[in-house]
N, C-alpha and C positions, 0 to 999 in steps of 0.2 A: 340688810342684805342687798347686794347689787342686783338690779332687775335682770331677768334672763333675756338674752337677745339671740340665741341660736335658732336653727331651723331643724334640728334633729334632737332625738332623746338624749339625755345625759344621765349618767349613773355615777355614783360615788366612786372616785378613784384614789381617795386618800382617807383612811388606809385602804390599800387595794384588796386586802382580805378582811372580812368582817370580824373574824376571830381575833384579829390583832387590835381592834378598838376596845375589846373587853378589858385588858389590864390598863389602858389609858383611861377609860371612863372611871375605873376604880380609883386610880391615882387621883384624878381630878376631883371626884366627889369626896374622897377621903381627906383631902388637903385644902380644898377651896370652897366647900359648901358654905352658902351664906355670904359669899363675898361677890362683889360686882365683877362682871366679866369685862373688866377694862384692860386696856393695853398693858398696864402694870401687872395685873393678875395674869394675863396671857403670857407675858415674858416670864414671870416667875414660875408658871406651870411648865413652860417649855424647858427652862433650866433644871427643874426637878426631873422632868421626863427624860432628859438627855443623860442623866446619871443612872438610869434604871438598866439593869442587866438585860431586860427583854427588848429594849429600844435598840434597833440595829443601825441607825443612821450614823455614818462615819464621822462627819464634820458637824460641828455646832452651827445651827442656822444663822445666817447674817442678820436676819430680822426675826428674832424669836417670837414676837407677838403675831406677826403674819403667819408664821409656821403653826402656832397654836391655833389660830382661827381655821387654817386649812385642815387641821386634824379634827377639831371639835365642832366647828360650825357646819361641817358637811355631814357625815353619816351620824355622829352621836345626836346632833340637834335635829337634822332633817328626819331622822327615824324616830325621834321622840324619846330617846333614852336618856337625854339630859335636858333640863330647861336652863337657859342661860340669862334670861332677863325676867324679872328685875334682879334676881340673884341666881348664882349657881346652885342647882340642886338635882339630885337623882330622882327621876320619875319612877312610878311603879313598873312600867315596861322595862326600865333600866335596872331596877332592883331584880327582876326575874332574869334579865340577861346575865347578871352577875352570878346567879344561882345555876350551878352547873346542871342540875336536874331540870331547869326550866328554860335554859339559854336558847336551845334550838326553837322551842315554841315561841318564845319572846321575839326572836329574830324573825321568824316567819310571819307572825302577827303584824309586826310593824312594817315589814316589806310589802304586805298585801295592802296596807293602808297608804303607802307612799303615793303621792299624786302631784301632778303638774297641770294647772297652776294651783297655788295654795297661798295663804298669807306669808308663808316662808320663801315661796317661789313665785314672784309677780312678773308677768310679761312686760317687756319693754314695748312701748307704743308702736314701734316699727313692725313688730311681729304679733300684734294683738290678735287673738283668735287662733294661733297656731296650735296651742297645747289644750288638750282636754283628755286626760289619760291617767291611768294608774299603771306606770311603765312595767313594773315587775309582773303584775297580774296579767297584762296583755302579752308579755314575753312567754309566760307559762302557758297562756292560751295558744300562742303561735306554735310553740313546741309540741303541744298536745294535738293541735289540728294537723300538723305535718308529720307527726310521729317522731321525726328526727330532723334537726336543722344544723347545718354546718356553721362554723365560726364565721366564715366569709358571708354566708347568707344573712346571719343575724347582724353582722357589722354593716352590710350594705343596705338591707331592706328593713330588718327589725328596728334600726335606729330611726327609720322614717315614719314609725308609727306614733306620731306625736298626738294624734286624736284617735280614740278607739273606734271612731265611726269610719276610719279609713282601713279597718282590719281587712275586709275582703279585697280591697285594692292591693294591700301588701302581699297577701296570699297569691293573688293573681301575678304579681310581679316575680315573686319567688318561682313560681311554676314556669313562667315564661323564661326566666334565667336558666332553669334546669333544662328545659326543652332545647334552648339555643346552645347550651353547652354540649349537648349530645351531638349536635350536627356541625359545630364549628370545626373549621380546619386547623385552628391554631392550637398550640399547646396552652394548658390551663392558665399558666401564669400570665401570659400575654392576653388571653381572652378575659381574664378577671381584671387585669390592669386597665384594659380599655373600657370594661363595663363600669368600673369604679369612677374613672374620669367622666364618662358620660352622665352618670347619676349625680355626681357632685356638681357638674355644670348645670344640670336641671334643677337641683335643690336650691342652688344659690344664684339663679339666673338674675333676680332683681339686683343683688349686690354687684354682680359682675357687670350688668348693663350700665350701672352708674359709676363703675369704676372703684367701688368700695372693697378693694381686695387686700388691703394692709391687715396684717396679723399682729397680735400683741407680742409675739415672740421675736419679730424681726421688722426692721424698716424696709425690707425688700418688698416692693409693691407688684411683683410680677405674678401673672396668672399661675404660672407653674408652682411657685412657692405657696401660693394660696391653696391650690389643689393638694399638694403635699401635706400642708398643715391640716386641712380638713380631713384627709384620709387618715392621718395619724390620730386625730381626735376620735374619729369613728372606731378606729381599732382599740383605743384605750377605753372607750365606753363600753364596747362590746366585751372586752376582756373583764371589766369590772362587773358587768351584768352576769357573765358566766360564773364568776367567783361568788358573788352574793347568792345566786340561785342554787349553786352547788352546796353552800353552807346550810340551806334549809333542809337538805336531805331528800328533797323531792325529785331531783334529777341526778342523772349519771352522764359521765363524759367519756367518749371514746378518745383516747389520747393519740392514737395513730390516725384516726380519720378526722380528727378535730370536730366532732359533732356532739350535740347534747340531745338527750331524750328523757323522757319520764321514766323514773325508776319503776321496775315492773310491780313491786309491792306497793307503790304509792299511787297507782293509777286511779283507784276508787276515791282515794283522798283528793287528788287533784280534780277529778271530775265534780266533787262536792263543792270545792272552792269556786270553780268556774260557773257552777249553777247558782250558787247562793250569795256570792259577794258582788255588790253593785259595781258597775263599771265607771259610773260618773264620779268625778271629783266632787267634794262636799265642802261647804263653808269657805268658799274661795275668798270671800271679802269679809269674813268674821273671824278675826284671829282668836278671840276669847272662845268661841264655840269650837273652833278648829283645835285649839290646845286641849280642850276638855275631851274631844274625840281621840286626838292623837295620844294623849296620856292615859287613855282608859285601857287597862290591861285585860279587859274582857271583850274588846271589840277588835276585829270581827270575831264571830264565834268559829273556832277551828274545829276540824274533824274530831280532834281529841277531846273537845268540849261537849260533844253530842253523845249522851248516854246510849242511845239506841245504836248508834254506829259503833260505839266502843264495844257493846255486847256482841254485835254481829262480828267484829274482828276477833274478839275474845274466843267465841265459839269456834271460829275457823282455825284458831291456833290452840284450841284445847286449854283455855285459861278460865279459871273460876269466875263466873259472870255474877255471883252473889256478893263480890267485894264491893265496898262503896267506891265512889267514883275516883277519889285521889289514889286509893290503893289499887284499883283496877288499872289506872293509867301507869302506875309504877310497875305493875305486874307485866303490862304489855311492853313497857320500855326494857324491863329485865329480860323478857323473852327475846326481844329484838337484838339486845346485847349478846345474849347467849348464842343466838343463831350467827351473829357476826363473828364472835369469838371462835365458834366451831369452824367457820369457814377459814379463818386465819390459822387455827390449829392444823387443819387438814392441809392447807398450803405449806405449812412449816414441815409437816411429816413427809410430803412429797419431796420437798427441797433437801431434806436431810437424807432421804433414801436415794438421792441423785437420780431421780426419774429423768429420762432422757428429754422429754418434752419440756419440762421446767428448765433444765440446763440450757437447752436451746433458746427458750424464751428469754431467760436472763441475759444470754449473750446478744440476742437480737435487740433486746431493749437498750443495751449499752451501745450498740451500733446505731440505733435511732437517736439516742442522746447526742453521740458524736456528730451525726449528721443533721441534728436539730430538726427531726421529723415529728417530734411530740409537741403536744399543746403546752404542757406545763413541765418544762425540763428540769427546773430545780426540784420539784416534787418528785418526779420520776427517778431522778438521780438518787434521791434519799431513799425512796422505796426499793429500787432495784439493788442498791448497795446493801440494804438490810437482807434482801433475799440471797445475795451473793455471800454475805457473811454467814448466813444460815447454812449455806452449802459447804463453807470452808472447814468447819470443825464442829465438834460436838457440844459446844457450850450452849448457854441460855441467852439467846440473842434477842434483845428487846428494842424495838423501834419506838421512838417517842412521837412519831408522826400520828395523825389521826386517820382512822378509817371510816368509810361509810357503811351503810347497813349490808352492802354487798361484799364487804371485805376489801374494797378498793381504796387506794390512797386518796384522802381527802385534802389534807393540809400538812405542811411541814411541821417540824418540831418548833415549839415555842422558843424564843430567843434566850431564855434563862436556862436551857438545859441542853445536854448533848443530844445529837441526832439519833445516834444508836449506842446502846450500852450492852457489852458482852460480858457475861459473868461466867468465871471459870472457878475450878476448885481452889487454886492458890494464887490467882491474880485476876484483874479485871482489865477491860479494854473499852475505851470510848472510840467511836468513829464519827468523824465530822466530814461532811462533804460540802462542796461549794461549786458553783459554775462561774464564779467571779475569777478574774485574772489580773495580772499586773500589780501595780501599786495598791489598788483598791482591794485586792484579795487579802493582803496582809493587814490593811487598815480595818477591814471588816471582820476578818476571822481570827487574827493573831491572838490578842488577849482573851477573848471569849473562850477559845479552845483551851488555853492553859487554865482558866478559871473553872471550866466544866470538869477538866481532868482532876483538878485539886478537890473539887467538891465531892467526886466519886471516891477519891483516896480517903478523905475525911469521914464519909458516910460509911464506907465499907471496911476501913482499916486494913486494906490489902495493897500490895504493890499494883500499880496501874499504869498503863501506857495508852497511847492514842494513835490511831491511824487518821491521818489528814489526807483526803482524797480530792483531787481536782483534775479536770481535763489537762491542764498544765499548771505545775507549781511554779510560782513566781520567785524570782531570785530573793526578794525581800523576805518572803515566807520561809525559804530555805535557810537564810541567814538567821532568822528569828528561832526557828526550830533547833538549829545547830548550837546556837548561843544558850538556849534554855537548858540544855544537857549540863552546862558547866556552872549554872547559877543555882545556889541553894538558898531558897526563900521560904520562910515559915508560912507566908500567905499562900503559897502554892503547895504547901505540905512537902517541901524538899525541892529536889531537882525535878524538871518537867520533861518527861520522855515522849516526845511527839514525833512520829514516823511519817514524813511526807511521801505520798505516793502518787505518781501520775496515774491518770485513769487507765492508760494502756498497761502499765505495770500491774495494776490491780486486776485487770481483766485476764492477764497472763497467770496471775495467781489462781484465779478461778478455773482457768483452763487446766492448770496442772492438777487441781483437785478432781476434776472429772477424768482426767487421763489416768490417774493413779488407781482409780477404780474402787476406792473405799473412802470413808470419812476420816480424815487425819485427826489425830489427837490434839488437844489444845497446846501441848508442850511445843509443837512446831511453830505456833504463833509466837509463843513466849521466846523461843530461840532466835526468831527473827528480830523481836524487839530487843533482846540482850545484845544481838549483833550490832544493831544501830547504836546502842548505848556505848558499846566498847569502841566502835569505830569513831564515835563523836569525841572520844578522849585521845584518840591516836592519829586521827586524819590531819593532814596539813592545813586543810581549810574546808569551808562549808561545801564547796563545789565537789571536791573529791569525796567527801563523806556522802553527800547525796547520791553521786553516781554509784558508789559502792553499795549503798543501801538499795538502789533500784535494781542492780545486778543480782544482789542476794535474794531479793523478793521474787524476782522472775524465776529463780531456781529454788524456791523455798522448800520444795519437795524433792530436789534432785536425788539426794541420798535415798530417800524412800523409794524413788523410782528404781534406783539400782538394786536395793534390796529386794524389791518386788520382782524384778526381773531375774535376780539370782535365785530367788525362792521358786519362781516359776520353772527356771531351768533345771534346778535340783529336783523338783517334783516330777518333771518330765522324765529325767534320768531314772529316778526310782520306779516310776511307772513302767518304763521300758525294761528295766532289770526284772521287775515282778512279771512282766508279760513274757519275757524269755524264759524265766524260771518255770512259769506255769506250762509254757509250751514244752519244755524239756521233761517235766514231770509226766505230762500227758503222753508224750512219745514213749517213755519208759514204761508206763502202764500198759500201752498197747503191745509192747514187746513181750 
């Protein structure tokens, strides 16, 4: 592995989400265990990976071996889930990662061990002595100490915590930044931009003084390009840190404020780790001992491994403390899942009842998505579309995204399944969402959408349709959807009925649902789907078809609104007649 030469912390950016490495590790170890991790093996692995439904990369890599090393030598190897030399093999922590019941614990355990330097991450002589830290552990400590930290603060100051002995200095820097922000006369964007530039100039002063400002990405040797590249790197590392910490279940993220904090129910657990896990890197120059430590699935001891703490937690949540440890851990996990499912169930109930606050929040989140105000826009688009579909009609609407213990969205659906599945009495509907646009939208989403829809048809044995929702539907996607109505393929279980909807069109559908004052029946969705199918067979071309479908969708409850108004008017007339009749009878009685 190439010696590290940076001056800031780095975190695994490939894969960006730790959950995505699970199927890749499984694929690697099932097909290549016992083989040398040579360029030939790496290329063969990448060729197999590229064919997998869960793998979302559009283009086959130009250098498959390099791409394989990028995906496996980083997170899977660095976190100790696989050993690559002398032969490929799955470690015990890796086995636990692939076990759904143990995966979160396995990820947390290995994240808490990750250190720089190590035999896997050796410092370049030019920066010798820069690193002495367990990055994830110190980021958790930073969040805990400050109670909450913004993405910008973690990016700019957290990434400078290359030695845990600099912890107090970093805390002081963040407090200084916050104080100056309050009194600055500039808007935040300008203030932060200037702050970033000054910090980068200070961090890389030695390189800048000797004119060493060339970056690997470009031959441009300008200081401006150097600063832009370093800022981008800081942002990428901070984003990766956010995502990996989020996957441990210890932290929660505020999407609108772009902040991260310790989850309320995890505070005791976090305090335990900060108190009991050593801060110094170990076995820096001893690869054999380091591997033994890294591949040990019992180190460090987690909160969930401590019987006394487990019993304390169990008592608080009224769980039988006489159970043996494995059963007690499972009971606690089931209780946590029960609590999470109850939170989600209550949320669904409010959405189906059209509670005004929930409707307003759904619309506001869509507005934030369009304005790009949220931290994780793809995740929030998937989650909010699920909420909106729940409001649209009375079906059983299931999101395939993952939720955290507080019922908040944690990660998007896996690549081998539809984002949302809506089940109705006589038909089903998949819903796929994307933030991509242009040619890449079709390349990334086209075939998988048809495959997910076909899978649902075959599994349920019912007619099925698909809503494909994006901020803007590309011309290539429109053409593909239009064409698939006319092609009967056994592989896709017949013709493929995909209804492309611009996000604004879908939002208007939600607005109509709120305005009509009741939950529409699923037949209204089916009529829209059938209209799209009919028009696909009669329209002159895909553009006319798409425009017709958008107009129909924007008025999908128009007839219902008319009927509702007529019913209201008739009811008012009947009420007036009854009132007049009662008044007449009363006057006659008085006479």
